[in-house]
C-alpha positions, 0 to 999 in steps of 0.5 A: 724752240726747246721745250724748257723755253716754251714752258718758262715762257708758258710760266713767266706769262701766267706771273705775269696775269696773276700778278695784273689781276688784283682787284681794287676797292674803293672805298665809298663812304668812311663810318666814325665809330665811338667805343661805349663808355660807361658813364661812371668813367667819366665821373671822378670823386667828389673833392673833400670840402676845405677844412675850416680855418681853425681846423685841428692838426688830426684833421689834416691827414684824413682830409689828405688822404680822401684828396689822394683817392678822389685824385687816384680815382679821377687818374684810374678812371681817365686812364680806362677812357684813354685805353677804350679809345686807343689814346696813348700814355 
C-alpha cells in the first residue's frame, strides 16, 4: 500500500470514530418555571364611576379622559406581562 492510501484510511477511520462518539443525554424530568410578575402589573386602574343622568356637558370630557387613561394603563400592564411570559402580541 502506498503511504497516501494508508494515511487516508487512518484519517477516514478516525473521522468515523469521532462521529460515532456522540453522547446522548436523557431528560429525567421537566420543570416548568413561571416568571415572576409584580402584583401591581395584574391590577388595572379602576374605571371611573358612570356619570349621573343629569350630568352637565363639561363633565363628559374629564370622564372620557379618565376612561382612556384607565384603558391605556391596563393595556400597558398587559403588554408588560405578555413580554415577561414570552407571549407574542
